C-alpha positions as CSV (number, residue, x, y, z in Angstrom):
1,X,78.3,-24.2,-131.0
2,X,77.6,-20.6,-132.1
3,X,74.0,-20.2,-130.9
4,X,71.0,-22.1,-129.5
5,X,67.5,-20.9,-130.0
6,X,65.9,-19.5,-126.9
7,X,62.6,-21.3,-127.4
8,X,61.6,-24.8,-128.4
9,X,60.6,-25.4,-132.0
10,X,57.6,-27.7,-132.6
11,X,58.0,-30.5,-135.2
12,X,55.7,-28.6,-137.7
13,X,58.1,-25.5,-137.4
14,X,61.2,-27.5,-138.5
15,X,62.1,-28.5,-142.0
16,X,61.6,-32.3,-142.1
17,X,64.3,-33.1,-144.6
18,X,66.6,-35.1,-144.4
19,X,65.2,-35.9,-140.9
20,X,61.8,-36.6,-139.4
21,X,61.3,-34.6,-136.1
22,X,58.6,-35.9,-133.8
23,X,59.4,-34.0,-130.6
24,X,60.1,-30.3,-129.9
25,X,63.7,-29.4,-130.4
26,X,66.1,-26.4,-130.0
27,X,67.8,-25.0,-133.1
28,X,71.6,-25.0,-132.7
29,X,74.0,-23.5,-135.1
30,X,77.7,-24.5,-135.1
31,X,80.8,-23.7,-137.1
32,X,82.8,-26.7,-138.3
33,X,86.5,-26.8,-137.5
34,X,87.3,-29.1,-140.5
35,X,85.7,-30.3,-143.7
36,X,86.3,-33.9,-143.0
37,X,86.4,-36.4,-140.1
38,X,88.6,-39.5,-139.4
39,X,86.8,-42.7,-138.8
40,X,88.8,-45.9,-138.2
41,X,91.9,-44.4,-139.8
42,X,89.9,-43.3,-142.9
43,X,89.3,-39.7,-143.8
44,X,85.7,-39.0,-144.7
45,X,84.7,-35.7,-146.4
46,X,81.7,-33.8,-145.0
47,X,79.1,-33.0,-147.6
48,X,75.9,-30.9,-147.6
49,X,72.9,-32.8,-146.3
50,X,74.9,-35.1,-144.0
51,X,73.3,-35.4,-140.5
52,X,74.7,-36.0,-137.1
53,X,73.7,-36.4,-133.5
54,X,75.2,-34.5,-130.6
55,X,74.9,-34.1,-126.9
56,X,75.5,-30.7,-125.5
57,X,76.8,-30.5,-121.9
58,X,75.2,-27.5,-120.2
59,X,77.1,-28.0,-117.0
60,X,79.4,-30.5,-115.3
61,X,78.8,-32.1,-111.9
62,X,80.7,-34.6,-109.9
63,X,78.9,-37.8,-108.8
64,X,78.1,-36.5,-105.3
65,X,76.4,-33.4,-106.8
66,X,74.5,-35.5,-109.2
67,X,73.3,-37.9,-106.5
68,X,72.2,-35.2,-104.0
69,X,70.8,-32.6,-106.4
70,X,67.2,-33.8,-106.0
71,X,67.5,-33.5,-102.2
72,X,69.2,-30.2,-102.5
73,X,66.4,-28.8,-104.7
74,X,63.7,-30.3,-102.4
75,X,65.0,-28.2,-99.5
76,X,65.1,-25.0,-101.6
77,X,68.8,-25.1,-102.3
78,X,69.8,-25.4,-98.6
79,X,71.1,-28.5,-97.0
């Protein structure tokens, strides 16, 4: 990921082709490391207009941190 917009974009601010956007989104720009992917041992060339879905991890937590985070925040960050 090269950059992520600082502000949400509303659906009417986003080009709706080839997707239809119904909720606010962030614009992310990325540089591809290859011009193809391998799927079930078959090489597939990437072409202009192809879409994809991605999840971007903004931080990592262990299970205990994830479970106790609401309690931690409730007490102002002090347990």
